[in-house]
C-alpha positions as CSV (number, residue, x, y, z in Angstrom):
1,M,38.0,-18.3,35.6
2,E,35.5,-20.2,33.3
3,N,38.3,-20.4,30.3
4,R,41.2,-21.5,32.8
5,P,41.0,-25.4,32.3
6,A,41.0,-24.8,28.5
7,E,43.9,-22.6,28.7
8,D,45.6,-24.9,30.8
9,A,45.2,-27.7,28.4
10,K,46.4,-25.5,25.4
11,R,49.5,-24.5,27.6
12,E,50.3,-28.4,28.3
13,Y,49.7,-29.1,24.6
14,A,52.1,-26.4,23.7
15,E,54.9,-27.3,26.3
16,C,54.5,-31.2,25.4
17,M,54.7,-30.5,21.5
18,I,57.7,-28.3,22.1
19,R,59.4,-30.8,24.1
20,M,58.8,-33.5,21.1
21,V,60.3,-31.3,18.5
22,N,63.4,-30.8,20.9
23,D,63.7,-34.4,21.0
24,L,63.2,-34.9,17.2
25,G,66.5,-32.5,17.3
26,F,64.9,-29.3,16.3
27,P,65.3,-27.0,19.1
28,L,62.2,-24.8,19.6
29,A,63.6,-21.9,21.3
30,P,61.5,-18.5,22.6
31,G,61.8,-16.0,19.8
32,M,61.5,-18.5,16.8
33,K,58.6,-17.6,14.3
34,I,56.2,-20.2,14.1
35,L,53.0,-20.7,12.0
36,D,50.0,-22.6,13.0
37,F,48.2,-23.9,9.8
38,G,44.6,-24.2,10.3
39,C,44.8,-22.2,13.5
40,G,41.0,-22.7,14.1
41,D,40.1,-20.4,17.1
42,G,43.9,-19.1,17.3
43,S,44.1,-20.2,21.1
44,L,47.5,-22.1,20.3
45,V,48.9,-18.8,18.6
46,T,48.1,-17.1,21.8
47,T,49.3,-19.3,24.1
48,L,52.6,-19.4,22.2
49,R,53.2,-16.0,22.1
50,G,52.4,-15.9,25.9
51,M,55.4,-18.4,26.0
52,G,57.7,-16.0,24.0
53,Y,57.4,-17.3,20.4
54,D,56.7,-15.1,17.4
55,A,53.6,-16.9,16.6
56,Y,51.2,-16.4,13.9
57,G,48.2,-18.5,12.5
58,V,46.6,-18.9,9.3
59,D,43.2,-20.6,8.1
60,I,40.3,-20.5,5.7
61,I,37.7,-19.0,8.2
62,D,38.1,-15.8,9.9
63,C,39.7,-15.8,13.5
64,P,38.3,-12.9,15.6
65,A,40.5,-13.8,18.6
66,L,43.7,-12.7,16.6
67,D,44.6,-9.2,15.4
68,A,45.6,-8.7,12.0
69,E,48.9,-8.6,12.7
70,H,49.1,-12.4,13.7
71,Y,46.5,-13.9,11.7
72,A,45.8,-14.2,7.7
73,R,43.3,-16.0,6.0
74,I,44.6,-18.5,3.0
75,G,44.3,-17.5,-0.5
76,F,42.5,-19.4,-3.2
77,D,43.3,-17.9,-6.5
78,P,45.6,-19.0,-6.5
79,Y,46.2,-21.3,-3.4
80,R,48.9,-19.3,-1.3
81,F,49.9,-18.4,2.4
82,P,50.0,-14.7,2.5
83,Y,53.5,-14.7,3.7
84,A,56.9,-14.1,2.1
85,D,59.2,-16.9,1.1
86,D,61.5,-18.4,4.0
87,T,59.4,-16.6,6.7
88,F,58.8,-19.1,9.5
89,D,61.5,-21.3,11.5
90,F,58.6,-23.9,12.3
91,V,55.3,-24.7,10.8
92,H,52.5,-26.5,13.1
93,S,49.4,-28.2,12.4
94,S,46.9,-30.5,14.4
95,S,43.6,-32.5,12.9
96,V,44.1,-30.4,9.9
97,F,45.6,-32.7,7.1
98,E,42.4,-34.9,7.0
99,H,40.7,-32.0,5.7
100,V,43.0,-30.7,3.0
101,Q,41.8,-31.4,-0.4
102,N,44.6,-30.3,-2.3
103,T,47.4,-32.0,-0.2
104,E,50.4,-31.2,-2.7
105,E,49.6,-27.5,-2.9
106,C,49.1,-27.2,0.8
107,L,52.6,-28.9,1.4
108,K,54.3,-26.8,-1.4
109,E,53.3,-23.9,0.5
110,I,54.5,-24.8,3.8
111,H,57.8,-25.8,2.4
112,R,57.9,-22.4,0.9
113,V,57.1,-20.2,3.9
114,L,59.8,-22.3,6.1
115,K,63.2,-20.8,6.4
116,P,66.0,-23.1,4.8
117,G,66.8,-25.6,7.8
118,G,63.1,-25.2,9.5
119,A,61.2,-27.8,10.5
120,T,57.2,-29.0,10.4
121,V,55.1,-31.0,12.5
122,H,51.7,-32.4,11.9
123,S,49.3,-34.4,13.8
124,L,46.4,-36.2,12.0
125,P,44.6,-39.0,12.8
126,S,45.0,-42.3,11.3
127,R,42.4,-43.4,8.7
128,Y,42.4,-47.2,10.5
129,R,41.4,-45.2,13.6
130,L,38.9,-48.0,15.1
131,L,36.3,-44.8,15.4
132,E,36.8,-41.8,12.7
133,A,37.7,-38.8,15.1
134,H,35.1,-36.2,13.8
135,M,31.9,-38.2,12.8
136,F,32.6,-41.4,15.4
137,V,31.5,-43.5,12.9
138,P,33.7,-47.0,13.2
139,L,36.4,-47.3,10.7
140,G,35.0,-44.1,9.2
141,G,38.2,-42.9,8.0
142,L,38.7,-46.2,5.8
143,I,35.0,-47.1,5.0
144,Q,32.6,-44.0,3.7
145,S,30.2,-46.0,1.4
146,P,26.6,-44.7,1.8
147,F,25.4,-47.8,3.4
148,W,28.2,-47.7,6.0
149,L,27.4,-44.2,6.9
150,W,23.7,-45.1,6.8
151,L,23.9,-48.3,9.1
152,W,25.9,-46.5,11.9
153,A,23.4,-43.5,11.8
154,F,20.6,-45.9,11.9
155,L,22.1,-47.6,14.9
156,G,22.2,-44.2,16.8
157,V,26.0,-43.3,16.4
158,K,26.5,-39.4,16.5
159,N,29.1,-36.9,17.5
160,G,28.5,-34.2,19.8
161,F,26.9,-31.8,17.2
162,Q,24.5,-34.4,16.1
163,K,22.8,-34.9,19.4
164,G,18.8,-34.6,18.6
165,L,19.1,-35.4,15.2
166,S,17.3,-38.3,13.3
167,G,19.3,-41.0,12.0
168,R,18.3,-39.7,8.4
169,E,19.7,-36.4,9.1
170,V,23.1,-37.8,10.6
171,Y,23.3,-39.8,7.6
172,R,23.0,-36.7,5.2
173,R,25.3,-35.0,7.2
174,N,28.0,-37.4,7.4
175,L,27.7,-38.2,3.8
176,G,28.2,-34.8,2.6
177,Y,30.8,-34.1,5.3
178,C,32.8,-37.4,3.7
179,R,32.4,-35.7,0.2
180,S,33.4,-32.3,0.8
181,A,35.3,-32.1,3.9
182,L,37.4,-35.6,4.5
183,N,40.4,-36.8,2.6
184,Y,42.2,-39.6,4.2
185,Y,45.4,-41.0,2.7
186,S,47.2,-44.3,3.1
187,Y,50.4,-43.5,4.9
188,R,52.1,-44.9,1.8
189,D,50.4,-42.5,-0.7
190,L,50.6,-39.5,1.7
191,K,54.2,-40.2,2.3
192,K,54.9,-40.2,-1.6
193,I,53.3,-36.9,-1.7
194,I,55.4,-35.5,1.2
195,L,58.6,-36.9,-0.3
196,S,57.8,-35.5,-3.6
197,V,57.8,-31.8,-1.7
198,F,60.4,-32.0,1.1
199,G,62.5,-35.1,0.2
200,N,62.1,-36.4,3.7
201,V,59.7,-37.2,6.7
202,K,59.8,-39.2,9.9
203,A,56.7,-40.8,11.3
204,V,57.1,-40.0,14.7
205,G,56.9,-42.6,17.3
206,K,58.7,-42.8,20.7
207,E,59.2,-39.0,20.7
208,Y,55.3,-38.9,20.7
209,I,54.8,-41.3,23.5
210,N,57.7,-39.8,25.7
211,N,56.2,-36.4,25.5
212,M,52.6,-35.8,24.4
213,P,49.4,-35.4,26.2
214,G,46.6,-37.7,25.8
215,G,45.3,-41.0,27.3
216,A,47.3,-43.1,24.5
217,A,50.6,-41.5,25.1
218,R,50.4,-41.6,28.8
219,L,49.3,-45.3,28.6
220,G,52.5,-45.9,26.7
221,R,54.7,-44.2,29.2
222,K,53.0,-46.3,31.9
223,L,53.0,-49.6,30.3
224,R,56.3,-49.4,28.4
225,I,55.0,-52.1,25.6
226,P,57.4,-53.2,22.8
227,G,55.9,-52.0,19.6
228,Y,53.0,-49.9,21.3
229,S,53.9,-46.6,19.7
230,R,53.7,-48.5,16.3
231,L,50.4,-49.6,17.3
232,V,49.4,-45.8,18.0
233,F,50.8,-44.3,14.5
234,L,48.8,-47.3,12.9
235,F,45.5,-47.2,14.6
236,R,45.2,-43.9,16.5
237,E,47.4,-40.6,15.2
238,W,50.0,-40.0,13.0
239,E,52.9,-37.6,13.8
240,L,54.8,-36.7,10.7
241,F,58.1,-34.4,11.0
242,M,59.6,-32.7,7.9
243,K,62.8,-30.4,7.5
244,K,63.3,-27.9,4.6
245,E,67.0,-28.3,3.4
246,G,69.3,-25.8,4.3
């Protein structure tokens, strides 16, 4: 029973994501083959399989929760998803692309494993987010200079994994994290890379607000403020939708 709230939240996310993709003109029907890129603990894959989808996960770390049939590690020499061309109907990721260091290679692999006519959706925090989503440093997706990171560490800003650490240690960890594990693009630059691979990209606005969980989307549904979805996209979260030409 202890895992029930987490399972319910993952089920809600999956159902909302499916509705959003349906509203984008790509019906996700049970039985379709789905890849969760950067699947982490595998919980979304498990949830989607329980909903009748043929779901798989791929990541750079081990995932003990998924068996070998439904999980594979990404190869690095060369960089490659261990799946054949034209395998999946749909590829999804959430809070992954802000960590990817080889963005063009990664997008090419997603494009390769998608079936012709397949689609892909990616959610990632905006670089202009007021609080960077991982370190909680104000404007940390945009400003990552040593002085900026030191200032907020000195003022006591920490994430949930840094409680009890000194300001000096928080600074050292955040600096290393920025240099090795964060890669925030401007939307203009990221869009340019996506278009070079897919030839198309949609910055999702109203479909995100109308369907997804989370406080920002729920507030948008409640208030119906003109231009609100654009503000969410600019300053909180990017939802990007691409299709592989058939």
